[in-house]
C-alpha positions as CSV (number, residue, x, y, z in Angstrom):
1,M,-48.6,-35.4,1.4
2,T,-47.6,-34.9,5.0
3,T,-44.2,-33.4,3.9
4,I,-45.8,-31.0,1.6
5,S,-48.2,-29.7,4.1
6,Q,-45.5,-29.2,6.7
7,T,-43.2,-27.2,4.5
8,A,-45.9,-25.2,2.6
9,G,-46.3,-22.6,5.4
10,R,-42.5,-22.1,5.8
11,S,-40.7,-19.3,4.0
12,L,-37.5,-20.3,2.2
13,R,-35.8,-17.0,2.8
14,P,-33.9,-16.1,5.9
15,S,-35.5,-14.2,8.6
16,S,-35.8,-10.5,7.9
17,S,-34.5,-9.7,11.4
18,S,-31.1,-11.1,10.5
19,G,-30.9,-8.8,7.5
20,F,-32.0,-5.9,9.7
21,F,-29.2,-6.5,12.3
22,A,-26.6,-7.1,9.5
23,A,-27.5,-3.7,8.0
24,L,-27.5,-2.0,11.5
25,A,-24.1,-3.5,12.2
26,G,-22.9,-2.3,8.8
27,A,-24.2,1.2,9.5
28,A,-22.6,1.3,12.8
29,Y,-19.2,0.2,11.4
30,A,-19.5,2.9,8.7
31,L,-20.2,5.5,11.2
32,F,-17.3,4.6,13.5
33,D,-15.0,4.4,10.4
34,R,-16.1,7.8,9.3
35,L,-15.6,9.4,12.8
36,E,-12.2,7.8,13.1
37,R,-11.1,9.1,9.7
38,R,-12.4,12.6,10.6
39,S,-10.3,12.5,13.8
40,A,-7.2,11.5,11.8
41,V,-7.7,14.3,9.3
42,K,-8.0,16.8,12.2
43,T,-5.0,15.6,14.0
44,L,-2.8,15.6,10.8
45,N,-4.1,19.1,10.1
46,E,-2.8,20.3,13.5
47,L,0.7,19.2,12.7
48,D,3.2,21.6,11.2
49,D,4.6,21.3,7.7
50,R,7.9,19.9,8.9
51,A,6.2,17.0,10.8
52,L,4.0,16.2,7.8
53,R,7.2,16.1,5.6
54,D,8.7,13.6,8.1
55,I,5.9,11.2,7.6
56,G,5.9,11.7,3.8
57,I,2.8,13.8,2.9
58,N,2.1,17.5,2.1
59,R,-0.7,19.4,3.7
60,S,-2.7,19.1,0.5
61,E,-2.5,15.3,0.5
62,I,-3.9,14.8,4.1
63,E,-7.3,13.7,3.1
64,D,-6.1,11.5,0.3
65,A,-3.8,9.8,2.7
66,V,-6.4,9.2,5.3
67,Y,-9.1,8.0,2.8
68,G,-6.7,5.7,0.9
69,Q,-6.3,7.3,-2.5
70,F,-2.7,8.4,-1.6
71,K,-1.5,4.8,-1.0
72,A,-2.9,3.6,-4.4
73,E,-1.0,6.5,-6.1
74,L,2.3,5.6,-4.3
75,T,2.1,1.8,-5.2
76,R,2.1,2.7,-8.9
77,Y,5.7,3.9,-8.5
78,L,6.9,0.9,-6.5
């Protein structure tokens, strides 16, 4: 009986604060990732067409290249 009464008041799920901090960390990571990608798009848009051709993309492919869809399309041909 002693064991049952000691564990009866405890919750079996993890503390809600750990879930909160994990969600907060995930949101912060997503925000910084978004800001970094926006900066990359802006930087690539500032390049001239010749510089973009040198790195292998067209102006219309900048966002796809930054956000990852372009790489998936290229690997299909390799």
